[in-house]
C-alpha positions as CSV (number, residue, x, y, z in Angstrom):
1,M,186.2,216.9,97.0
2,K,183.5,214.8,95.4
3,K,179.9,215.9,94.9
4,Y,177.0,213.5,95.4
5,Y,173.4,213.8,94.2
6,I,171.1,212.2,96.7
7,E,167.4,211.3,96.7
8,L,166.7,210.2,100.3
9,P,163.3,208.8,101.1
10,Y,161.8,210.3,104.2
11,I,158.5,210.2,105.9
12,G,157.3,213.3,107.7
13,V,154.5,214.7,109.7
14,L,154.0,218.4,109.6
15,K,152.1,219.8,112.7
16,V,150.4,223.2,112.2
17,E,147.3,225.2,113.3
18,V,145.3,226.9,110.5
19,N,142.7,229.6,111.0
20,A,139.7,228.8,108.8
21,E,135.9,228.4,108.8
22,T,135.9,224.7,107.9
23,K,138.2,221.7,107.8
24,E,138.1,221.8,104.0
25,E,139.2,225.5,104.0
26,A,142.0,224.7,106.4
27,L,143.3,221.9,104.2
28,E,143.1,224.1,101.1
29,K,145.0,227.0,102.8
30,L,147.7,224.5,103.9
31,A,148.0,222.9,100.5
32,E,148.4,226.3,98.8
33,A,150.9,227.7,101.3
34,D,154.6,228.1,100.6
35,K,156.1,225.2,102.5
36,E,159.4,227.1,103.3
37,E,157.4,229.9,104.8
38,I,155.4,227.4,107.0
39,F,158.7,226.1,108.5
40,K,159.7,229.7,109.2
41,D,156.3,230.4,110.8
42,K,155.8,233.4,108.5
43,I,152.3,232.8,107.1
44,N,149.4,234.7,108.5
45,G,146.8,232.2,109.7
46,I,149.1,229.2,109.7
47,S,151.1,228.5,112.9
48,Y,154.0,226.1,112.7
49,I,154.1,223.7,115.7
50,D,156.5,220.9,114.9
51,E,157.5,218.2,112.4
52,D,158.7,214.7,112.7
53,W,161.0,213.3,110.1
54,N,162.3,209.8,109.6
55,Y,164.8,208.9,107.0
56,H,164.9,205.5,105.4
57,E,166.8,203.6,102.7
58,Q,163.4,202.7,101.4
59,V,159.8,203.6,102.5
60,T,158.2,200.2,101.8
61,Q,159.3,196.7,101.2
62,G,156.7,194.2,100.2
63,N,153.8,194.7,102.5
64,I,155.9,196.4,105.2
65,S,155.8,200.2,105.5
66,N,158.1,202.4,107.6
67,A,155.5,205.2,107.7
68,V,155.0,206.8,111.1
69,Q,151.5,208.0,110.2
70,Y,149.2,206.7,107.5
71,D,146.2,209.0,107.6
72,L,145.4,212.7,107.6
73,F,144.4,213.9,111.1
74,I,142.5,217.2,111.6
75,E,140.5,218.5,114.5
76,E,139.1,221.9,115.6
77,V,141.3,223.4,118.2
78,E,139.2,226.4,119.2
79,E,136.6,228.6,117.5
80,D,138.0,232.1,116.7
81,K,135.5,234.7,118.0
């Protein structure tokens, strides 16, 4: 059996809810979190919702992009009381 090393371009959107006082704090917590633990929904204060992955032979070609989402989106869901 042969073995293959692969680097497969993919575009993904991670969907989570983060408990924080501000949007900036929420982004910081998410950036510092262990990504594998996010997918296992094992981080206190970060709730995994879903992810969308799309695999491509290449992500961009010329001025054409295969990205499904270009910008960060963040909104307050509810205030923790």
